[in-house]
C-alpha positions, 0 to 999 in steps of 0.5 A, a space after each residue: 660434037 653432037 649428032 642428031 638423028 631419028 627425023 623423018 616424015 610422019 603423019 599428024 598424030 604419029 610419034 618419033 624418037 630423036 637421038 643425039 649422040 655426043 662425042 669428045 666430051 661427057 655431058 652426063 652431069 651437064 645440060 643437054 637439050 632439044 630445039 627446033 627451027 621452022 622456016 622463017 621462024 626463030 629457034 624454039 626451045 623444046 626440052 632440056 635435062 640437066 645435072 644429076 640425076 637429071 632435072 627436066 624442063 619443057 616448053 609449054 607447047 610440048 609439055 605432056 607430049 614430048 619426053 626428054 631422057 638421057 643415057 649417060 653411059 652412051 652420052 646420048 640424049 633422046 626426045 620422044 615426041 608423041 601426037 605430032 602436029 603439022 605445024 611442028 615441021 622443022 629442023 630439030 637440033 640438040 645442044 649441050 653444055 658442061 655447066 648444068 645451070 647454063 641457060 639454053 640460049 648459051 649452050 656451048 655445043 650445037 649439033 646439026 639438025 635432023 628434019 622432022 616433017 609432019 603431014 596433015 
């Protein structure tokens, strides 16, 4: 089970840090990622961290502004988001897979999202 938190209402240019706690399974050597979905749009991959020591991957749209990290002791993945834009208003989801080589679109475990609203 995955539980995301940390969303909220912020202004353009602000920062937010999302957290996703996993329970029931340890994803320390697997893959964990963040995604978002805005109303009327498809789910969008943002970032992932996989394997040991944790190779990171980013979508071009967030590279340089978002940072994904993982605390294996807490079975938690984080997403630090800086310089947020109004068009990034969406529900943000975390997902995970025990296979570190799994493609994000096939991640087995998905959590409920957390709403991020960026006002202009």
